[in-house]
mmCIF file as gemmi writes it, N, C-alpha and C atoms, coordinates in Angstrom:
data_model
loop_
_atom_site.group_PDB
_atom_site.id
_atom_site.type_symbol
_atom_site.label_atom_id
_atom_site.label_alt_id
_atom_site.label_comp_id
_atom_site.label_asym_id
_atom_site.label_entity_id
_atom_site.label_seq_id
_atom_site.pdbx_PDB_ins_code
_atom_site.Cartn_x
_atom_site.Cartn_y
_atom_site.Cartn_z
_atom_site.occupancy
_atom_site.B_iso_or_equiv
_atom_site.pdbx_formal_charge
_atom_site.auth_seq_id
_atom_site.auth_asym_id
_atom_site.pdbx_PDB_model_num
ATOM 1 N N . UNK Axp A 1 ? 0.97 -1.103 0.304 1 0 ? 1 A 1
ATOM 2 C CA . UNK Axp A 1 ? 0.156 0.117 0.054 1 0 ? 1 A 1
ATOM 3 C C . UNK Axp A 1 ? 0.999 1.178 -0.122 1 0 ? 1 A 1
ATOM 4 N N . UNK Axp A 2 ? 0.776 2.096 -1.05 1 0 ? 2 A 1
ATOM 5 C CA . UNK Axp A 2 ? 1.64 3.408 -0.833 1 0 ? 2 A 1
ATOM 6 C C . UNK Axp A 2 ? 0.892 4.174 -0.194 1 0 ? 2 A 1
ATOM 7 N N . UNK Axp A 3 ? 1.787 4.947 0.274 1 0 ? 3 A 1
ATOM 8 C CA . UNK Axp A 3 ? 1.276 6.217 1.325 1 0 ? 3 A 1
ATOM 9 C C . UNK Axp A 3 ? 1.922 7.534 0.588 1 0 ? 3 A 1
ATOM 10 N N . UNK Axp A 4 ? 1.447 8.625 1.069 1 0 ? 4 A 1
ATOM 11 C CA . UNK Axp A 4 ? 1.751 9.897 0.426 1 0 ? 4 A 1
ATOM 12 C C . UNK Axp A 4 ? 3.352 9.925 0.626 1 0 ? 4 A 1
ATOM 13 N N . UNK Axp A 5 ? 3.771 9.476 1.408 1 0 ? 5 A 1
ATOM 14 C CA . UNK Axp A 5 ? 5.522 9.28 1.494 1 0 ? 5 A 1
ATOM 15 C C . UNK Axp A 5 ? 6.21 8.659 0.361 1 0 ? 5 A 1
ATOM 16 N N . UNK Axp A 6 ? 5.618 7.487 0.256 1 0 ? 6 A 1
ATOM 17 C CA . UNK Axp A 6 ? 6.258 6.499 -0.821 1 0 ? 6 A 1
ATOM 18 C C . UNK Axp A 6 ? 5.709 7.21 -2.111 1 0 ? 6 A 1
ATOM 19 N N . UNK Axp A 7 ? 4.583 7.57 -2.606 1 0 ? 7 A 1
ATOM 20 C CA . UNK Axp A 7 ? 4.157 8.204 -3.776 1 0 ? 7 A 1
ATOM 21 C C . UNK Axp A 7 ? 5.283 9.577 -3.903 1 0 ? 7 A 1
ATOM 22 N N . UNK Axp A 8 ? 5.167 10.347 -3.061 1 0 ? 8 A 1
ATOM 23 C CA . UNK Axp A 8 ? 6.128 11.108 -3.48 1 0 ? 8 A 1
ATOM 24 C C . UNK Axp A 8 ? 7.8 11.067 -3.66 1 0 ? 8 A 1
ATOM 25 N N . UNK Axp A 9 ? 8.323 10.142 -2.838 1 0 ? 9 A 1
ATOM 26 C CA . UNK Axp A 9 ? 9.316 9.448 -3.137 1 0 ? 9 A 1
ATOM 27 C C . UNK Axp A 9 ? 9.6 9.23 -4.668 1 0 ? 9 A 1
ATOM 28 N N . UNK Axp A 10 ? 8.359 8.453 -5.047 1 0 ? 10 A 1
ATOM 29 C CA . UNK Axp A 10 ? 8.63 8.064 -6.798 1 0 ? 10 A 1
ATOM 30 C C . UNK Axp A 10 ? 8.499 8.908 -7.619 1 0 ? 10 A 1
ATOM 31 N N . UNK Axp A 11 ? 7.898 9.946 -7.353 1 0 ? 11 A 1
ATOM 32 C CA . UNK Axp A 11 ? 7.428 11.105 -7.891 1 0 ? 11 A 1
ATOM 33 C C . UNK Axp A 11 ? 8.891 12.203 -8.1 1 0 ? 11 A 1
ATOM 34 N N . UNK Axp A 12 ? 9.574 12.27 -7.156 1 0 ? 12 A 1
ATOM 35 C CA . UNK Axp A 12 ? 10.668 12.962 -6.901 1 0 ? 12 A 1
ATOM 36 C C . UNK Axp A 12 ? 11.907 12.55 -7.621 1 0 ? 12 A 1
ATOM 37 N N . UNK Axp A 13 ? 12.019 11.188 -7.381 1 0 ? 13 A 1
ATOM 38 C CA . UNK Axp A 13 ? 13.14 10.241 -8.507 1 0 ? 13 A 1
ATOM 39 C C . UNK Axp A 13 ? 12.562 10.198 -9.462 1 0 ? 13 A 1
ATOM 40 N N . UNK Axp A 14 ? 11.644 10.349 -10.189 1 0 ? 14 A 1
ATOM 41 C CA . UNK Axp A 14 ? 11.34 10.592 -11.734 1 0 ? 14 A 1
ATOM 42 C C . UNK Axp A 14 ? 11.53 12.021 -12.181 1 0 ? 14 A 1
ATOM 43 N N . UNK Axp A 15 ? 11.32 12.694 -11.445 1 0 ? 15 A 1
ATOM 44 C CA . UNK Axp A 15 ? 11.725 14.583 -11.624 1 0 ? 15 A 1
ATOM 45 C C . UNK Axp A 15 ? 12.97 14.632 -11.883 1 0 ? 15 A 1
ATOM 46 N N . UNK Axp A 16 ? 14.08 13.625 -10.778 1 0 ? 16 A 1
ATOM 47 C CA . UNK Axp A 16 ? 15.459 14.174 -11.118 1 0 ? 16 A 1
ATOM 48 C C . UNK Axp A 16 ? 16.451 12.948 -12.185 1 0 ? 16 A 1
ATOM 49 N N . UNK Axp A 17 ? 15.403 12.173 -12.528 1 0 ? 17 A 1
ATOM 50 C CA . UNK Axp A 17 ? 15.758 11.267 -13.59 1 0 ? 17 A 1
ATOM 51 C C . UNK Axp A 17 ? 16.917 10.279 -13.057 1 0 ? 17 A 1
ATOM 52 N N . UNK Axp A 18 ? 16.476 9.656 -11.667 1 0 ? 18 A 1
ATOM 53 C CA . UNK Axp A 18 ? 17.309 8.559 -11.473 1 0 ? 18 A 1
ATOM 54 C C . UNK Axp A 18 ? 16.515 7.475 -11.013 1 0 ? 18 A 1
ATOM 55 N N . UNK Axp A 19 ? 17.387 6.134 -11.054 1 0 ? 19 A 1
ATOM 56 C CA . UNK Axp A 19 ? 16.684 5.235 -10.852 1 0 ? 19 A 1
ATOM 57 C C . UNK Axp A 19 ? 16.663 4.715 -9.244 1 0 ? 19 A 1
ATOM 58 N N . UNK Axp A 20 ? 16.117 4.067 -8.856 1 0 ? 20 A 1
ATOM 59 C CA . UNK Axp A 20 ? 16.29 3.437 -7.07 1 0 ? 20 A 1
ATOM 60 C C . UNK Axp A 20 ? 17.704 3.084 -7.183 1 0 ? 20 A 1
ATOM 61 N N . UNK Axp A 21 ? 18.415 2.325 -7.78 1 0 ? 21 A 1
ATOM 62 C CA . UNK Axp A 21 ? 19.503 2.228 -7.751 1 0 ? 21 A 1
ATOM 63 C C . UNK Axp A 21 ? 20.499 3.071 -7.546 1 0 ? 21 A 1
ATOM 64 N N . UNK Axp A 22 ? 20.346 4.237 -8.283 1 0 ? 22 A 1
ATOM 65 C CA . UNK Axp A 22 ? 21.255 5.346 -8.526 1 0 ? 22 A 1
ATOM 66 C C . UNK Axp A 22 ? 20.957 6.17 -7.013 1 0 ? 22 A 1
ATOM 67 N N . UNK Axp A 23 ? 20.218 6.449 -6.819 1 0 ? 23 A 1
ATOM 68 C CA . UNK Axp A 23 ? 19.562 6.878 -5.341 1 0 ? 23 A 1
ATOM 69 C C . UNK Axp A 23 ? 20.087 6.362 -4.244 1 0 ? 23 A 1
ATOM 70 N N . UNK Axp A 24 ? 19.996 4.873 -4.031 1 0 ? 24 A 1
ATOM 71 C CA . UNK Axp A 24 ? 20.377 4.234 -3.152 1 0 ? 24 A 1
ATOM 72 C C . UNK Axp A 24 ? 21.928 4.063 -2.918 1 0 ? 24 A 1
ATOM 73 N N . UNK Axp A 25 ? 22.432 4.421 -4.059 1 0 ? 25 A 1
ATOM 74 C CA . UNK Axp A 25 ? 24.197 4.416 -3.887 1 0 ? 25 A 1
ATOM 75 C C . UNK Axp A 25 ? 24.728 5.785 -3.478 1 0 ? 25 A 1
ATOM 76 N N . UNK Axp A 26 ? 23.757 6.763 -4.156 1 0 ? 26 A 1
ATOM 77 C CA . UNK Axp A 26 ? 24.088 8.264 -3.56 1 0 ? 26 A 1
ATOM 78 C C . UNK Axp A 26 ? 24.023 8.433 -2.186 1 0 ? 26 A 1
ATOM 79 N N . UNK Axp A 27 ? 22.909 7.86 -1.762 1 0 ? 27 A 1
ATOM 80 C CA . UNK Axp A 27 ? 22.492 7.973 -0.246 1 0 ? 27 A 1
ATOM 81 C C . UNK Axp A 27 ? 23.357 7.1 0.516 1 0 ? 27 A 1
ATOM 82 N N . UNK Axp A 28 ? 24.046 6.257 -0.081 1 0 ? 28 A 1
ATOM 83 C CA . UNK Axp A 28 ? 24.572 5.063 0.701 1 0 ? 28 A 1
ATOM 84 C C . UNK Axp A 28 ? 23.688 4.364 1.253 1 0 ? 28 A 1
ATOM 85 N N . UNK Axp A 29 ? 22.921 3.947 1.178 1 0 ? 29 A 1
ATOM 86 C CA . UNK Axp A 29 ? 21.91 2.846 1.843 1 0 ? 29 A 1
ATOM 87 C C . UNK Axp A 29 ? 21.635 1.623 0.595 1 0 ? 29 A 1
ATOM 88 N N . UNK Axp A 30 ? 21.026 0.648 1.387 1 0 ? 30 A 1
ATOM 89 C CA . UNK Axp A 30 ? 20.49 -0.721 0.615 1 0 ? 30 A 1
ATOM 90 C C . UNK Axp A 30 ? 19.449 -0.416 -0.298 1 0 ? 30 A 1
ATOM 91 N N . UNK Axp A 31 ? 19.989 -0.716 -1.694 1 0 ? 31 A 1
ATOM 92 C CA . UNK Axp A 31 ? 19.002 -0.526 -2.638 1 0 ? 31 A 1
ATOM 93 C C . UNK Axp A 31 ? 17.536 -1.523 -2.097 1 0 ? 31 A 1
ATOM 94 N N . UNK Axp A 32 ? 17.394 -2.419 -1.686 1 0 ? 32 A 1
ATOM 95 C CA . UNK Axp A 32 ? 16.38 -3.101 -0.99 1 0 ? 32 A 1
ATOM 96 C C . UNK Axp A 32 ? 15.556 -2.172 -0.04 1 0 ? 32 A 1
ATOM 97 N N . UNK Axp A 33 ? 16.122 -1.432 0.919 1 0 ? 33 A 1
ATOM 98 C CA . UNK Axp A 33 ? 15.675 -0.553 1.585 1 0 ? 33 A 1
ATOM 99 C C . UNK Axp A 33 ? 15.035 0.645 0.956 1 0 ? 33 A 1
ATOM 100 N N . UNK Axp A 34 ? 15.956 0.912 0.059 1 0 ? 34 A 1
ATOM 101 C CA . UNK Axp A 34 ? 15.311 2.462 -0.741 1 0 ? 34 A 1
ATOM 102 C C . UNK Axp A 34 ? 13.898 1.784 -1.465 1 0 ? 34 A 1
ATOM 103 N N . UNK Axp A 35 ? 13.904 0.579 -1.996 1 0 ? 35 A 1
ATOM 104 C CA . UNK Axp A 35 ? 12.72 0.185 -2.73 1 0 ? 35 A 1
ATOM 105 C C . UNK Axp A 35 ? 11.546 -0.073 -1.897 1 0 ? 35 A 1
ATOM 106 N N . UNK Axp A 36 ? 11.808 -0.43 -0.759 1 0 ? 36 A 1
ATOM 107 C CA . UNK Axp A 36 ? 10.784 -0.542 0.279 1 0 ? 36 A 1
ATOM 108 C C . UNK Axp A 36 ? 10.082 0.785 0.63 1 0 ? 36 A 1
ATOM 109 N N . UNK Axp A 37 ? 11.021 1.744 0.825 1 0 ? 37 A 1
ATOM 110 C CA . UNK Axp A 37 ? 10.351 2.987 1.164 1 0 ? 37 A 1
ATOM 111 C C . UNK Axp A 37 ? 9.378 3.458 -0.139 1 0 ? 37 A 1
ATOM 112 N N . UNK Axp A 38 ? 9.83 3.346 -1.376 1 0 ? 38 A 1
ATOM 113 C CA . UNK Axp A 38 ? 9.126 3.605 -2.202 1 0 ? 38 A 1
ATOM 114 C C . UNK Axp A 38 ? 7.582 2.619 -2.234 1 0 ? 38 A 1
ATOM 115 N N . UNK Axp A 39 ? 7.702 1.502 -2.081 1 0 ? 39 A 1
ATOM 116 C CA . UNK Axp A 39 ? 6.51 0.424 -2.176 1 0 ? 39 A 1
ATOM 117 C C . UNK Axp A 39 ? 5.828 0.436 -1.055 1 0 ? 39 A 1
ATOM 118 N N . UNK Axp A 40 ? 6.258 1.169 -0.061 1 0 ? 40 A 1
ATOM 119 C CA . UNK Axp A 40 ? 5.48 1.622 1.23 1 0 ? 40 A 1
ATOM 120 C C . UNK Axp A 40 ? 5.479 0.481 2.181 1 0 ? 40 A 1
ATOM 121 N N . UNK Axp A 41 ? 6.41 -0.47 2.165 1 0 ? 41 A 1
ATOM 122 C CA . UNK Axp A 41 ? 6.368 -1.359 3.177 1 0 ? 41 A 1
ATOM 123 C C . UNK Axp A 41 ? 7.427 -1.276 4.264 1 0 ? 41 A 1
ATOM 124 N N . UNK Axp A 42 ? 8.081 -0.21 4.327 1 0 ? 42 A 1
ATOM 125 C CA . UNK Axp A 42 ? 9.105 0.169 5.329 1 0 ? 42 A 1
ATOM 126 C C . UNK Axp A 42 ? 9.015 1.519 5.528 1 0 ? 42 A 1
ATOM 127 N N . UNK Axp A 43 ? 9.765 2.364 6.455 1 0 ? 43 A 1
ATOM 128 C CA . UNK Axp A 43 ? 9.568 3.648 6.785 1 0 ? 43 A 1
ATOM 129 C C . UNK Axp A 43 ? 11.023 3.947 7.212 1 0 ? 43 A 1
ATOM 130 N N . UNK Axp A 44 ? 11.982 4.883 6.912 1 0 ? 44 A 1
ATOM 131 C CA . UNK Axp A 44 ? 13.211 5.148 6.993 1 0 ? 44 A 1
ATOM 132 C C . UNK Axp A 44 ? 13.35 5.763 8.493 1 0 ? 44 A 1
ATOM 133 N N . UNK Axp A 45 ? 14.513 5.392 9.277 1 0 ? 45 A 1
ATOM 134 C CA . UNK Axp A 45 ? 14.857 6.434 10.293 1 0 ? 45 A 1
ATOM 135 C C . UNK Axp A 45 ? 14.765 7.836 9.943 1 0 ? 45 A 1
ATOM 136 N N . UNK Axp A 46 ? 15.035 8.61 10.83 1 0 ? 46 A 1
ATOM 137 C CA . UNK Axp A 46 ? 15.129 10.123 10.702 1 0 ? 46 A 1
ATOM 138 C C . UNK Axp A 46 ? 16.525 10.57 9.999 1 0 ? 46 A 1
ATOM 139 N N . UNK Axp A 47 ? 17.453 9.774 10.452 1 0 ? 47 A 1
ATOM 140 C CA . UNK Axp A 47 ? 18.58 10.24 9.823 1 0 ? 47 A 1
ATOM 141 C C . UNK Axp A 47 ? 18.5 10.2 8.082 1 0 ? 47 A 1
ATOM 142 N N . UNK Axp A 48 ? 17.72 9.067 7.913 1 0 ? 48 A 1
ATOM 143 C CA . UNK Axp A 48 ? 17.597 8.711 6.174 1 0 ? 48 A 1
ATOM 144 C C . UNK Axp A 48 ? 16.486 9.623 5.957 1 0 ? 48 A 1
ATOM 145 N N . UNK Axp A 49 ? 15.692 9.904 6.545 1 0 ? 49 A 1
ATOM 146 C CA . UNK Axp A 49 ? 14.446 10.712 5.981 1 0 ? 49 A 1
ATOM 147 C C . UNK Axp A 49 ? 15.266 12.097 5.755 1 0 ? 49 A 1
ATOM 148 N N . UNK Axp A 50 ? 16.064 12.68 6.529 1 0 ? 50 A 1
ATOM 149 C CA . UNK Axp A 50 ? 16.78 13.773 6.527 1 0 ? 50 A 1
ATOM 150 C C . UNK Axp A 50 ? 17.7 14.171 5.1 1 0 ? 50 A 1
ATOM 151 N N . UNK Axp A 51 ? 18.354 12.649 4.831 1 0 ? 51 A 1
ATOM 152 C CA . UNK Axp A 51 ? 19.262 12.469 3.692 1 0 ? 51 A 1
ATOM 153 C C . UNK Axp A 51 ? 18.35 12.563 2.59 1 0 ? 51 A 1
ATOM 154 N N . UNK Axp A 52 ? 17.376 11.721 2.465 1 0 ? 52 A 1
ATOM 155 C CA . UNK Axp A 52 ? 16.095 11.871 1.568 1 0 ? 52 A 1
ATOM 156 C C . UNK Axp A 52 ? 15.634 13.327 1.008 1 0 ? 52 A 1
ATOM 157 N N . UNK Axp A 53 ? 15.314 13.933 2.262 1 0 ? 53 A 1
ATOM 158 C CA . UNK Axp A 53 ? 14.985 15.485 1.872 1 0 ? 53 A 1
ATOM 159 C C . UNK Axp A 53 ? 16.172 16.465 1.23 1 0 ? 53 A 1
ATOM 160 N N . UNK Axp A 54 ? 17.229 16.488 1.936 1 0 ? 54 A 1
ATOM 161 C CA . UNK Axp A 54 ? 18.194 16.948 1.478 1 0 ? 54 A 1
ATOM 162 C C . UNK Axp A 54 ? 18.644 16.597 0.127 1 0 ? 54 A 1
ATOM 163 N N . UNK Axp A 55 ? 18.63 15.666 -0.398 1 0 ? 55 A 1
ATOM 164 C CA . UNK Axp A 55 ? 18.916 15.08 -1.872 1 0 ? 55 A 1
ATOM 165 C C . UNK Axp A 55 ? 17.925 15.416 -2.77 1 0 ? 55 A 1
ATOM 166 N N . UNK Axp A 56 ? 16.539 15.611 -2.382 1 0 ? 56 A 1
ATOM 167 C CA . UNK Axp A 56 ? 15.431 15.649 -3.211 1 0 ? 56 A 1
ATOM 168 C C . UNK Axp A 56 ? 15.265 17.485 -3.34 1 0 ? 56 A 1
ATOM 169 N N . UNK Axp A 57 ? 15.931 18.011 -2.402 1 0 ? 57 A 1
ATOM 170 C CA . UNK Axp A 57 ? 15.734 19.659 -1.957 1 0 ? 57 A 1
ATOM 171 C C . UNK Axp A 57 ? 14.45 19.898 -1.589 1 0 ? 57 A 1
ATOM 172 N N . UNK Axp A 58 ? 13.409 19.25 -0.562 1 0 ? 58 A 1
ATOM 173 C CA . UNK Axp A 58 ? 12.223 19.074 -0.123 1 0 ? 58 A 1
ATOM 174 C C . UNK Axp A 58 ? 12.34 19.425 1.399 1 0 ? 58 A 1
ATOM 175 N N . UNK Axp A 59 ? 11.429 19.729 1.874 1 0 ? 59 A 1
ATOM 176 C CA . UNK Axp A 59 ? 11.103 19.687 3.366 1 0 ? 59 A 1
ATOM 177 C C . UNK Axp A 59 ? 10.578 18.336 4.188 1 0 ? 59 A 1
ATOM 178 N N . UNK Axp A 60 ? 11.024 17.699 5.089 1 0 ? 60 A 1
ATOM 179 C CA . UNK Axp A 60 ? 10.597 16.785 5.9 1 0 ? 60 A 1
ATOM 180 C C . UNK Axp A 60 ? 8.871 16.76 5.85 1 0 ? 60 A 1
ATOM 181 N N . UNK Axp A 61 ? 8.302 18.088 6.137 1 0 ? 61 A 1
ATOM 182 C CA . UNK Axp A 61 ? 6.804 18.56 5.999 1 0 ? 61 A 1
ATOM 183 C C . UNK Axp A 61 ? 6.581 17.693 4.754 1 0 ? 61 A 1
ATOM 184 N N . UNK Axp A 62 ? 7.019 18.182 3.573 1 0 ? 62 A 1
ATOM 185 C CA . UNK Axp A 62 ? 6.563 17.652 2.361 1 0 ? 62 A 1
ATOM 186 C C . UNK Axp A 62 ? 6.642 15.969 2.304 1 0 ? 62 A 1
ATOM 187 N N . UNK Axp A 63 ? 7.702 15.496 2.588 1 0 ? 63 A 1
ATOM 188 C CA . UNK Axp A 63 ? 7.641 14.157 2.296 1 0 ? 63 A 1
ATOM 189 C C . UNK Axp A 63 ? 6.856 13.3 3.093 1 0 ? 63 A 1
ATOM 190 N N . UNK Axp A 64 ? 6.327 13.8 3.974 1 0 ? 64 A 1
ATOM 191 C CA . UNK Axp A 64 ? 5.543 13.182 5.329 1 0 ? 64 A 1
ATOM 192 C C . UNK Axp A 64 ? 4.162 13.388 4.759 1 0 ? 64 A 1
ATOM 193 N N . UNK Axp A 65 ? 3.809 14.475 3.975 1 0 ? 65 A 1
ATOM 194 C CA . UNK Axp A 65 ? 2.36 14.854 3.5 1 0 ? 65 A 1
ATOM 195 C C . UNK Axp A 65 ? 1.692 15.845 4.148 1 0 ? 65 A 1
ATOM 196 N N . UNK Axp A 66 ? 2.86 16.35 5.165 1 0 ? 66 A 1
ATOM 197 C CA . UNK Axp A 66 ? 2.061 17.683 5.984 1 0 ? 66 A 1
ATOM 198 C C . UNK Axp A 66 ? 2.093 18.991 5.218 1 0 ? 66 A 1
ATOM 199 N N . UNK Axp A 67 ? 2.661 19.123 4.124 1 0 ? 67 A 1
ATOM 200 C CA . UNK Axp A 67 ? 2.63 20.328 3.125 1 0 ? 67 A 1
ATOM 201 C C . UNK Axp A 67 ? 2.741 19.839 1.9 1 0 ? 67 A 1
ATOM 202 N N . UNK Axp A 68 ? 1.98 20.568 0.915 1 0 ? 68 A 1
ATOM 203 C CA . UNK Axp A 68 ? 2.06 20.273 -0.374 1 0 ? 68 A 1
ATOM 204 C C . UNK Axp A 68 ? 2.902 20.925 -1.414 1 0 ? 68 A 1
ATOM 205 N N . UNK Axp A 69 ? 3.662 21.91 -0.543 1 0 ? 69 A 1
ATOM 206 C CA . UNK Axp A 69 ? 4.654 22.368 -1.401 1 0 ? 69 A 1
ATOM 207 C C . UNK Axp A 69 ? 6.054 21.879 -0.933 1 0 ? 69 A 1
ATOM 208 N N . UNK Axp A 70 ? 7.041 21.659 -1.761 1 0 ? 70 A 1
ATOM 209 C CA . UNK Axp A 70 ? 8.139 21.196 -1.395 1 0 ? 70 A 1
ATOM 210 C C . UNK Axp A 70 ? 8.818 22.06 -0.564 1 0 ? 70 A 1
C-alpha cells in the first residue's frame, strides 16, 4: 500500500531522472531498503529521512505529506 510518503519518493526520483539504484548508491543505503520506502512496506529512520529531503531539495513536512509545497 503506497502512502503519500512513498508516492512522493517515486515522483521526486522520476523528476530528477534517477533509478532506485542511483538514489540508493548516492545516499549510501541498501537498494532493497530504498525500494521498500517507495513500495510503502518500510519507513526510514529520521537520519535517512533527512538525507532524502536534502537529496531531493524538499522539506521533511513535504515528504511526510504535511505540506503540499516542497
